[in-house]
mmCIF file of the C-alpha atoms, coordinates in Angstrom:
data_MODEL
# 
_entry.id   MODEL 
# 
loop_
_atom_site.group_PDB 
_atom_site.id 
_atom_site.type_symbol 
_atom_site.label_atom_id 
_atom_site.label_alt_id 
_atom_site.label_comp_id 
_atom_site.label_asym_id 
_atom_site.label_entity_id 
_atom_site.label_seq_id 
_atom_site.pdbx_PDB_ins_code 
_atom_site.Cartn_x 
_atom_site.Cartn_y 
_atom_site.Cartn_z 
_atom_site.occupancy 
_atom_site.B_iso_or_equiv 
_atom_site.pdbx_formal_charge 
_atom_site.auth_seq_id 
_atom_site.auth_comp_id 
_atom_site.auth_asym_id 
_atom_site.auth_atom_id 
_atom_site.pdbx_PDB_model_num 
ATOM 1   C CA . MET A 1 1   ? -15.984 -9.881  -3.230  1.00 0.00 ? 1   MET A CA 1 
ATOM 2   C CA . GLY A 1 2   ? -18.527 -12.634 -3.818  1.00 0.00 ? 2   GLY A CA 1 
ATOM 3   C CA . LYS A 1 3   ? -17.549 -16.318 -3.835  1.00 0.00 ? 3   LYS A CA 1 
ATOM 4   C CA . LYS A 1 4   ? -18.206 -16.736 -7.558  1.00 0.00 ? 4   LYS A CA 1 
ATOM 5   C CA . LYS A 1 5   ? -16.256 -13.605 -8.445  1.00 0.00 ? 5   LYS A CA 1 
ATOM 6   C CA . LYS A 1 6   ? -13.348 -14.653 -6.234  1.00 0.00 ? 6   LYS A CA 1 
ATOM 7   C CA . ALA A 1 7   ? -13.331 -18.139 -7.789  1.00 0.00 ? 7   ALA A CA 1 
ATOM 8   C CA . LYS A 1 8   ? -13.378 -16.612 -11.280 1.00 0.00 ? 8   LYS A CA 1 
ATOM 9   C CA . GLU A 1 9   ? -10.457 -14.303 -10.400 1.00 0.00 ? 9   GLU A CA 1 
ATOM 10  C CA . LEU A 1 10  ? -8.527  -17.233 -8.918  1.00 0.00 ? 10  LEU A CA 1 
ATOM 11  C CA . GLU A 1 11  ? -9.194  -19.295 -12.021 1.00 0.00 ? 11  GLU A CA 1 
ATOM 12  C CA . LYS A 1 12  ? -8.086  -16.456 -14.300 1.00 0.00 ? 12  LYS A CA 1 
ATOM 13  C CA . GLU A 1 13  ? -4.900  -15.868 -12.301 1.00 0.00 ? 13  GLU A CA 1 
ATOM 14  C CA . SER A 1 14  ? -4.088  -19.586 -12.198 1.00 0.00 ? 14  SER A CA 1 
ATOM 15  C CA . LEU A 1 15  ? -4.566  -19.964 -15.952 1.00 0.00 ? 15  LEU A CA 1 
ATOM 16  C CA . ALA A 1 16  ? -2.392  -16.916 -16.612 1.00 0.00 ? 16  ALA A CA 1 
ATOM 17  C CA . LEU A 1 17  ? 0.370   -18.319 -14.419 1.00 0.00 ? 17  LEU A CA 1 
ATOM 18  C CA . MET A 1 18  ? 0.164   -21.681 -16.168 1.00 0.00 ? 18  MET A CA 1 
ATOM 19  C CA . ASP A 1 19  ? 0.508   -19.912 -19.528 1.00 0.00 ? 19  ASP A CA 1 
ATOM 20  C CA . LEU A 1 20  ? 3.475   -18.003 -18.162 1.00 0.00 ? 20  LEU A CA 1 
ATOM 21  C CA . ALA A 1 21  ? 5.054   -21.260 -16.962 1.00 0.00 ? 21  ALA A CA 1 
ATOM 22  C CA . VAL A 1 22  ? 4.746   -22.586 -20.528 1.00 0.00 ? 22  VAL A CA 1 
ATOM 23  C CA . SER A 1 23  ? 6.193   -19.352 -21.963 1.00 0.00 ? 23  SER A CA 1 
ATOM 24  C CA . CYS A 1 24  ? 9.137   -19.612 -19.555 1.00 0.00 ? 24  CYS A CA 1 
ATOM 25  C CA . LYS A 1 25  ? 9.582   -23.255 -20.616 1.00 0.00 ? 25  LYS A CA 1 
ATOM 26  C CA . LEU A 1 26  ? 9.104   -24.452 -17.050 1.00 0.00 ? 26  LEU A CA 1 
ATOM 27  C CA . ILE A 1 27  ? 6.399   -26.822 -18.278 1.00 0.00 ? 27  ILE A CA 1 
ATOM 28  C CA . SER A 1 28  ? 5.534   -28.077 -21.736 1.00 0.00 ? 28  SER A CA 1 
ATOM 29  C CA . PRO A 1 29  ? 2.271   -27.313 -23.523 1.00 0.00 ? 29  PRO A CA 1 
ATOM 30  C CA . LYS A 1 30  ? 1.516   -31.030 -23.252 1.00 0.00 ? 30  LYS A CA 1 
ATOM 31  C CA . GLN A 1 31  ? 1.921   -30.897 -19.436 1.00 0.00 ? 31  GLN A CA 1 
ATOM 32  C CA . GLU A 1 32  ? -0.266  -27.813 -19.284 1.00 0.00 ? 32  GLU A CA 1 
ATOM 33  C CA . LYS A 1 33  ? -3.020  -29.500 -21.296 1.00 0.00 ? 33  LYS A CA 1 
ATOM 34  C CA . LYS A 1 34  ? -2.886  -32.514 -18.985 1.00 0.00 ? 34  LYS A CA 1 
ATOM 35  C CA . LEU A 1 35  ? -2.941  -30.383 -15.798 1.00 0.00 ? 35  LEU A CA 1 
ATOM 36  C CA . LEU A 1 36  ? -5.629  -27.862 -16.739 1.00 0.00 ? 36  LEU A CA 1 
ATOM 37  C CA . PRO A 1 37  ? -8.675  -30.072 -16.050 1.00 0.00 ? 37  PRO A CA 1 
ATOM 38  C CA . LYS A 1 38  ? -7.294  -30.997 -12.608 1.00 0.00 ? 38  LYS A CA 1 
ATOM 39  C CA . LEU A 1 39  ? -6.401  -27.373 -11.937 1.00 0.00 ? 39  LEU A CA 1 
ATOM 40  C CA . LEU A 1 40  ? -9.831  -26.032 -12.889 1.00 0.00 ? 40  LEU A CA 1 
ATOM 41  C CA . LYS A 1 41  ? -11.590 -28.721 -10.866 1.00 0.00 ? 41  LYS A CA 1 
ATOM 42  C CA . ARG A 1 42  ? -9.437  -27.856 -7.844  1.00 0.00 ? 42  ARG A CA 1 
ATOM 43  C CA . VAL A 1 43  ? -10.025 -24.102 -8.175  1.00 0.00 ? 43  VAL A CA 1 
ATOM 44  C CA . LYS A 1 44  ? -13.809 -24.570 -8.322  1.00 0.00 ? 44  LYS A CA 1 
ATOM 45  C CA . LYS A 1 45  ? -13.802 -26.966 -5.378  1.00 0.00 ? 45  LYS A CA 1 
ATOM 46  C CA . ASN A 1 46  ? -11.476 -25.129 -3.008  1.00 0.00 ? 46  ASN A CA 1 
ATOM 47  C CA . LYS A 1 47  ? -11.816 -21.420 -2.210  1.00 0.00 ? 47  LYS A CA 1 
ATOM 48  C CA . ASP A 1 48  ? -8.401  -21.495 -0.483  1.00 0.00 ? 48  ASP A CA 1 
ATOM 49  C CA . PHE A 1 49  ? -6.726  -22.937 -3.574  1.00 0.00 ? 49  PHE A CA 1 
ATOM 50  C CA . SER A 1 50  ? -3.028  -22.227 -3.996  1.00 0.00 ? 50  SER A CA 1 
ATOM 51  C CA . LEU A 1 51  ? -1.385  -22.699 -7.371  1.00 0.00 ? 51  LEU A CA 1 
ATOM 52  C CA . PRO A 1 52  ? 2.097   -23.102 -5.850  1.00 0.00 ? 52  PRO A CA 1 
ATOM 53  C CA . GLN A 1 53  ? 0.822   -25.900 -3.589  1.00 0.00 ? 53  GLN A CA 1 
ATOM 54  C CA . PHE A 1 54  ? -0.921  -27.533 -6.561  1.00 0.00 ? 54  PHE A CA 1 
ATOM 55  C CA . LEU A 1 55  ? 2.269   -27.411 -8.661  1.00 0.00 ? 55  LEU A CA 1 
ATOM 56  C CA . LEU A 1 56  ? 4.374   -28.776 -5.814  1.00 0.00 ? 56  LEU A CA 1 
ATOM 57  C CA . LYS A 1 57  ? 1.882   -31.524 -4.967  1.00 0.00 ? 57  LYS A CA 1 
ATOM 58  C CA . HIS A 1 58  ? 1.765   -32.734 -8.566  1.00 0.00 ? 58  HIS A CA 1 
ATOM 59  C CA . ASP A 1 59  ? 5.582   -32.544 -8.899  1.00 0.00 ? 59  ASP A CA 1 
ATOM 60  C CA . VAL A 1 60  ? 5.251   -30.078 -11.772 1.00 0.00 ? 60  VAL A CA 1 
ATOM 61  C CA . LEU A 1 61  ? 7.616   -27.407 -10.452 1.00 0.00 ? 61  LEU A CA 1 
ATOM 62  C CA . ASP A 1 62  ? 9.963   -27.188 -7.521  1.00 0.00 ? 62  ASP A CA 1 
ATOM 63  C CA . LYS A 1 63  ? 10.039  -24.310 -5.043  1.00 0.00 ? 63  LYS A CA 1 
ATOM 64  C CA . ASP A 1 64  ? 12.817  -22.418 -6.874  1.00 0.00 ? 64  ASP A CA 1 
ATOM 65  C CA . GLN A 1 65  ? 10.926  -22.631 -10.174 1.00 0.00 ? 65  GLN A CA 1 
ATOM 66  C CA . ILE A 1 66  ? 7.769   -21.325 -8.505  1.00 0.00 ? 66  ILE A CA 1 
ATOM 67  C CA . VAL A 1 67  ? 9.691   -18.415 -6.983  1.00 0.00 ? 67  VAL A CA 1 
ATOM 68  C CA . PHE A 1 68  ? 11.136  -17.693 -10.435 1.00 0.00 ? 68  PHE A CA 1 
ATOM 69  C CA . LEU A 1 69  ? 7.672   -17.847 -12.028 1.00 0.00 ? 69  LEU A CA 1 
ATOM 70  C CA . TYR A 1 70  ? 6.281   -15.274 -9.599  1.00 0.00 ? 70  TYR A CA 1 
ATOM 71  C CA . ALA A 1 71  ? 9.382   -13.079 -10.072 1.00 0.00 ? 71  ALA A CA 1 
ATOM 72  C CA . VAL A 1 72  ? 8.806   -13.123 -13.835 1.00 0.00 ? 72  VAL A CA 1 
ATOM 73  C CA . ARG A 1 73  ? 5.150   -12.198 -13.346 1.00 0.00 ? 73  ARG A CA 1 
ATOM 74  C CA . LYS A 1 74  ? 6.086   -9.307  -11.068 1.00 0.00 ? 74  LYS A CA 1 
ATOM 75  C CA . HIS A 1 75  ? 8.731   -8.158  -13.544 1.00 0.00 ? 75  HIS A CA 1 
ATOM 76  C CA . LEU A 1 76  ? 6.236   -8.211  -16.433 1.00 0.00 ? 76  LEU A CA 1 
ATOM 77  C CA . ASP A 1 77  ? 3.735   -6.181  -14.376 1.00 0.00 ? 77  ASP A CA 1 
ATOM 78  C CA . THR A 1 78  ? 6.463   -3.671  -13.525 1.00 0.00 ? 78  THR A CA 1 
ATOM 79  C CA . LEU A 1 79  ? 7.584   -3.520  -17.149 1.00 0.00 ? 79  LEU A CA 1 
ATOM 80  C CA . MET A 1 80  ? 4.053   -2.682  -18.320 1.00 0.00 ? 80  MET A CA 1 
ATOM 81  C CA . MET A 1 81  ? 3.712   0.105   -15.756 1.00 0.00 ? 81  MET A CA 1 
ATOM 82  C CA . ASP A 1 82  ? 7.186   1.372   -16.616 1.00 0.00 ? 82  ASP A CA 1 
ATOM 83  C CA . LYS A 1 83  ? 6.383   1.576   -20.327 1.00 0.00 ? 83  LYS A CA 1 
ATOM 84  C CA . LYS A 1 84  ? 3.506   3.872   -19.360 1.00 0.00 ? 84  LYS A CA 1 
ATOM 85  C CA . PHE A 1 85  ? 5.894   5.786   -17.078 1.00 0.00 ? 85  PHE A CA 1 
ATOM 86  C CA . GLY A 1 86  ? 8.240   6.262   -20.040 1.00 0.00 ? 86  GLY A CA 1 
ATOM 87  C CA . LYS A 1 87  ? 5.433   7.472   -22.310 1.00 0.00 ? 87  LYS A CA 1 
ATOM 88  C CA . LEU A 1 88  ? 4.345   10.015  -19.691 1.00 0.00 ? 88  LEU A CA 1 
ATOM 89  C CA . GLY A 1 89  ? 7.935   11.163  -19.208 1.00 0.00 ? 89  GLY A CA 1 
ATOM 90  C CA . ILE A 1 90  ? 8.361   11.633  -22.960 1.00 0.00 ? 90  ILE A CA 1 
ATOM 91  C CA . ALA A 1 91  ? 4.968   13.318  -23.433 1.00 0.00 ? 91  ALA A CA 1 
ATOM 92  C CA . ASN A 1 92  ? 5.789   15.816  -20.694 1.00 0.00 ? 92  ASN A CA 1 
ATOM 93  C CA . GLU A 1 93  ? 9.320   16.361  -22.015 1.00 0.00 ? 93  GLU A CA 1 
ATOM 94  C CA . PHE A 1 94  ? 11.061  15.119  -18.879 1.00 0.00 ? 94  PHE A CA 1 
ATOM 95  C CA . VAL A 1 95  ? 13.045  12.509  -20.803 1.00 0.00 ? 95  VAL A CA 1 
ATOM 96  C CA . THR A 1 96  ? 13.914  11.544  -24.373 1.00 0.00 ? 96  THR A CA 1 
ATOM 97  C CA . PRO A 1 97  ? 12.572  8.424   -26.108 1.00 0.00 ? 97  PRO A CA 1 
ATOM 98  C CA . GLU A 1 98  ? 16.161  7.189   -26.463 1.00 0.00 ? 98  GLU A CA 1 
ATOM 99  C CA . ASN A 1 99  ? 16.773  7.424   -22.713 1.00 0.00 ? 99  ASN A CA 1 
ATOM 100 C CA . VAL A 1 100 ? 13.527  5.558   -21.998 1.00 0.00 ? 100 VAL A CA 1 
ATOM 101 C CA . GLU A 1 101 ? 14.473  2.748   -24.406 1.00 0.00 ? 101 GLU A CA 1 
ATOM 102 C CA . LYS A 1 102 ? 17.947  2.563   -22.878 1.00 0.00 ? 102 LYS A CA 1 
ATOM 103 C CA . ALA A 1 103 ? 16.482  2.398   -19.348 1.00 0.00 ? 103 ALA A CA 1 
ATOM 104 C CA . LEU A 1 104 ? 14.003  -0.334  -20.350 1.00 0.00 ? 104 LEU A CA 1 
ATOM 105 C CA . GLY A 1 105 ? 16.923  -2.314  -21.804 1.00 0.00 ? 105 GLY A CA 1 
ATOM 106 C CA . ILE A 1 106 ? 18.886  -1.875  -18.576 1.00 0.00 ? 106 ILE A CA 1 
ATOM 107 C CA . GLN A 1 107 ? 15.807  -2.974  -16.621 1.00 0.00 ? 107 GLN A CA 1 
ATOM 108 C CA . VAL A 1 108 ? 15.528  -6.209  -18.613 1.00 0.00 ? 108 VAL A CA 1 
ATOM 109 C CA . GLU A 1 109 ? 19.266  -6.880  -18.274 1.00 0.00 ? 109 GLU A CA 1 
ATOM 110 C CA . ILE A 1 110 ? 19.139  -6.354  -14.492 1.00 0.00 ? 110 ILE A CA 1 
ATOM 111 C CA . PHE A 1 111 ? 16.242  -8.814  -14.276 1.00 0.00 ? 111 PHE A CA 1 
ATOM 112 C CA . ARG A 1 112 ? 18.132  -11.393 -16.336 1.00 0.00 ? 112 ARG A CA 1 
ATOM 113 C CA . GLN A 1 113 ? 21.145  -11.106 -14.044 1.00 0.00 ? 113 GLN A CA 1 
ATOM 114 C CA . ARG A 1 114 ? 19.510  -10.755 -10.624 1.00 0.00 ? 114 ARG A CA 1 
ATOM 115 C CA . LYS A 1 115 ? 15.917  -12.011 -11.115 1.00 0.00 ? 115 LYS A CA 1 
ATOM 116 C CA . LYS A 1 116 ? 14.710  -8.784  -9.474  1.00 0.00 ? 116 LYS A CA 1 
ATOM 117 C CA . SER A 1 117 ? 12.920  -5.830  -11.023 1.00 0.00 ? 117 SER A CA 1 
ATOM 118 C CA . VAL A 1 118 ? 14.233  -2.304  -10.796 1.00 0.00 ? 118 VAL A CA 1 
ATOM 119 C CA . LYS A 1 119 ? 11.779  0.444   -11.685 1.00 0.00 ? 119 LYS A CA 1 
ATOM 120 C CA . ILE A 1 120 ? 12.499  2.595   -14.703 1.00 0.00 ? 120 ILE A CA 1 
ATOM 121 C CA . GLY A 1 121 ? 12.219  5.809   -12.684 1.00 0.00 ? 121 GLY A CA 1 
ATOM 122 C CA . ASP A 1 122 ? 15.062  4.665   -10.437 1.00 0.00 ? 122 ASP A CA 1 
ATOM 123 C CA . ILE A 1 123 ? 17.195  3.794   -13.476 1.00 0.00 ? 123 ILE A CA 1 
ATOM 124 C CA . LEU A 1 124 ? 16.498  7.156   -15.131 1.00 0.00 ? 124 LEU A CA 1 
ATOM 125 C CA . VAL A 1 125 ? 17.348  9.040   -11.918 1.00 0.00 ? 125 VAL A CA 1 
ATOM 126 C CA . LYS A 1 126 ? 20.541  7.018   -11.435 1.00 0.00 ? 126 LYS A CA 1 
ATOM 127 C CA . ASN A 1 127 ? 21.575  7.785   -15.033 1.00 0.00 ? 127 ASN A CA 1 
ATOM 128 C CA . LYS A 1 128 ? 20.717  11.461  -14.398 1.00 0.00 ? 128 LYS A CA 1 
ATOM 129 C CA . ASP A 1 129 ? 18.211  11.410  -17.257 1.00 0.00 ? 129 ASP A CA 1 
ATOM 130 C CA . ILE A 1 130 ? 15.498  12.795  -14.944 1.00 0.00 ? 130 ILE A CA 1 
ATOM 131 C CA . THR A 1 131 ? 15.406  14.324  -11.478 1.00 0.00 ? 131 THR A CA 1 
ATOM 132 C CA . GLU A 1 132 ? 13.678  12.900  -8.413  1.00 0.00 ? 132 GLU A CA 1 
ATOM 133 C CA . ALA A 1 133 ? 11.106  15.688  -8.832  1.00 0.00 ? 133 ALA A CA 1 
ATOM 134 C CA . ASP A 1 134 ? 10.408  14.587  -12.423 1.00 0.00 ? 134 ASP A CA 1 
ATOM 135 C CA . LYS A 1 135 ? 10.086  10.971  -11.286 1.00 0.00 ? 135 LYS A CA 1 
ATOM 136 C CA . THR A 1 136 ? 7.628   11.921  -8.551  1.00 0.00 ? 136 THR A CA 1 
ATOM 137 C CA . ALA A 1 137 ? 5.578   14.073  -10.931 1.00 0.00 ? 137 ALA A CA 1 
ATOM 138 C CA . ILE A 1 138 ? 5.271   11.169  -13.376 1.00 0.00 ? 138 ILE A CA 1 
ATOM 139 C CA . LEU A 1 139 ? 4.415   8.711   -10.590 1.00 0.00 ? 139 LEU A CA 1 
ATOM 140 C CA . LEU A 1 140 ? 1.746   11.098  -9.315  1.00 0.00 ? 140 LEU A CA 1 
ATOM 141 C CA . THR A 1 141 ? 0.251   11.360  -12.771 1.00 0.00 ? 141 THR A CA 1 
ATOM 142 C CA . GLN A 1 142 ? 0.377   7.596   -13.127 1.00 0.00 ? 142 GLN A CA 1 
ATOM 143 C CA . ASP A 1 143 ? -1.235  7.129   -9.694  1.00 0.00 ? 143 ASP A CA 1 
ATOM 144 C CA . ARG A 1 144 ? 1.639   4.958   -8.483  1.00 0.00 ? 144 ARG A CA 1 
ATOM 145 C CA . ILE A 1 145 ? 2.107   6.883   -5.243  1.00 0.00 ? 145 ILE A CA 1 
ATOM 146 C CA . ARG A 1 146 ? -0.609  6.170   -2.715  1.00 0.00 ? 146 ARG A CA 1 
ATOM 147 C CA . ASP A 1 147 ? -2.107  9.219   -1.050  1.00 0.00 ? 147 ASP A CA 1 
ATOM 148 C CA . GLU A 1 148 ? -0.728  8.205   2.334   1.00 0.00 ? 148 GLU A CA 1 
ATOM 149 C CA . PHE A 1 149 ? 2.824   8.226   0.904   1.00 0.00 ? 149 PHE A CA 1 
ATOM 150 C CA . LEU A 1 150 ? 2.494   11.521  -0.982  1.00 0.00 ? 150 LEU A CA 1 
ATOM 151 C CA . ALA A 1 151 ? 3.852   13.728  1.809   1.00 0.00 ? 151 ALA A CA 1 
ATOM 152 C CA . GLN A 1 152 ? 6.744   11.309  2.333   1.00 0.00 ? 152 GLN A CA 1 
ATOM 153 C CA . ALA A 1 153 ? 7.527   11.321  -1.407  1.00 0.00 ? 153 ALA A CA 1 
ATOM 154 C CA . LEU A 1 154 ? 7.560   15.104  -1.478  1.00 0.00 ? 154 LEU A CA 1 
ATOM 155 C CA . ASN A 1 155 ? 9.749   15.291  1.630   1.00 0.00 ? 155 ASN A CA 1 
ATOM 156 C CA . THR A 1 156 ? 12.183  12.778  0.129   1.00 0.00 ? 156 THR A CA 1 
ATOM 157 C CA . ILE A 1 157 ? 12.836  14.807  -2.990  1.00 0.00 ? 157 ILE A CA 1 
ATOM 158 C CA . ALA A 1 158 ? 12.252  18.373  -1.820  1.00 0.00 ? 158 ALA A CA 1 
ATOM 159 C CA . LYS A 1 159 ? 14.779  20.037  0.441   1.00 0.00 ? 159 LYS A CA 1 
ATOM 160 C CA . ASP A 1 160 ? 12.571  23.008  1.270   1.00 0.00 ? 160 ASP A CA 1 
ATOM 161 C CA . GLU A 1 161 ? 9.162   24.585  0.671   1.00 0.00 ? 161 GLU A CA 1 
ATOM 162 C CA . ILE A 1 162 ? 10.320  26.224  -2.564  1.00 0.00 ? 162 ILE A CA 1 
ATOM 163 C CA . GLU A 1 163 ? 11.167  22.823  -4.068  1.00 0.00 ? 163 GLU A CA 1 
ATOM 164 C CA . LYS A 1 164 ? 7.849   21.387  -2.866  1.00 0.00 ? 164 LYS A CA 1 
ATOM 165 C CA . THR A 1 165 ? 6.053   24.252  -4.601  1.00 0.00 ? 165 THR A CA 1 
ATOM 166 C CA . ALA A 1 166 ? 8.043   23.590  -7.793  1.00 0.00 ? 166 ALA A CA 1 
ATOM 167 C CA . ILE A 1 167 ? 7.086   19.898  -7.683  1.00 0.00 ? 167 ILE A CA 1 
ATOM 168 C CA . ASN A 1 168 ? 3.421   20.719  -7.158  1.00 0.00 ? 168 ASN A CA 1 
ATOM 169 C CA . LYS A 1 169 ? 3.532   23.204  -10.058 1.00 0.00 ? 169 LYS A CA 1 
ATOM 170 C CA . ARG A 1 170 ? 5.103   20.553  -12.293 1.00 0.00 ? 170 ARG A CA 1 
ATOM 171 C CA . PHE A 1 171 ? 2.345   18.122  -11.328 1.00 0.00 ? 171 PHE A CA 1 
ATOM 172 C CA . GLY A 1 172 ? -0.229  20.869  -11.896 1.00 0.00 ? 172 GLY A CA 1 
ATOM 173 C CA . ALA A 1 173 ? 1.127   21.478  -15.395 1.00 0.00 ? 173 ALA A CA 1 
ATOM 174 C CA . ILE A 1 174 ? 0.796   17.792  -16.232 1.00 0.00 ? 174 ILE A CA 1 
ATOM 175 C CA . ALA A 1 175 ? -2.739  17.674  -14.827 1.00 0.00 ? 175 ALA A CA 1 
ATOM 176 C CA . VAL A 1 176 ? -3.760  20.721  -16.897 1.00 0.00 ? 176 VAL A CA 1 
ATOM 177 C CA . LYS A 1 177 ? -2.182  19.260  -20.035 1.00 0.00 ? 177 LYS A CA 1 
ATOM 178 C CA . LYS A 1 178 ? -4.088  15.977  -19.496 1.00 0.00 ? 178 LYS A CA 1 
ATOM 179 C CA . GLU A 1 179 ? -7.261  18.089  -19.004 1.00 0.00 ? 179 GLU A CA 1 
ATOM 180 C CA . MET A 1 180 ? -7.735  16.600  -15.546 1.00 0.00 ? 180 MET A CA 1 
ATOM 181 C CA . ILE A 1 181 ? -7.979  20.122  -14.088 1.00 0.00 ? 181 ILE A CA 1 
ATOM 182 C CA . THR A 1 182 ? -8.150  23.671  -15.410 1.00 0.00 ? 182 THR A CA 1 
ATOM 183 C CA . THR A 1 183 ? -5.690  26.472  -14.695 1.00 0.00 ? 183 THR A CA 1 
ATOM 184 C CA . GLU A 1 184 ? -8.269  28.040  -12.427 1.00 0.00 ? 184 GLU A CA 1 
# 
C-alpha cells in the first residue's frame, strides 16, 4: 500500500473512531471539534501515528476508555456481519426471522454485560436454532471461514465422511441458489 493511501486509510479510521467516541459519550462534540485539527495534522505528519497514544497524550481518554472504544468498534463490526449471517440463514431456511432477532438481542445483551462480542452463529447453535453444519454452511457462503481453516471447520462439525458430504451438499445448494455455480 502506498504512503498516501495508507495515510488516507489511517485518517479515515481515526475520524471514524473519534465519531464513535462521541457516539459513546466518551468525548463531547465540542472536544472532538477542538481535537480534529491536531489529529489530522498528526496523521499527515506521522506514518506511525497511533490514535490511542494521541488520546492518552492529550488526556482525552484513559486506557480503559480506549479499550472500551475498540471493543465497541469490534462489536459493531461483528454485528454487521452477523446481520448478514442472519439474512443468509433465513434466505436458506436454516433459521426463522424470529430466532435471528432473538439471537441478535441476546448478542447485544451479552455485549452490554461483558463488553465482549459473541457471534450470532454460536448463539443460534447454543439455542439449538441451527446445527453446526448449518452455521458452517452460512459462514462458507459469507466467506467468513478462511480457506486454510476449511478442513478444520469441517472436521469440527462432521463426525464422519457421510456428514462431510452432507455439509458440502448443503453448501453446494446455497451456491447454486445464489447462482455462484451451476448444478453441473
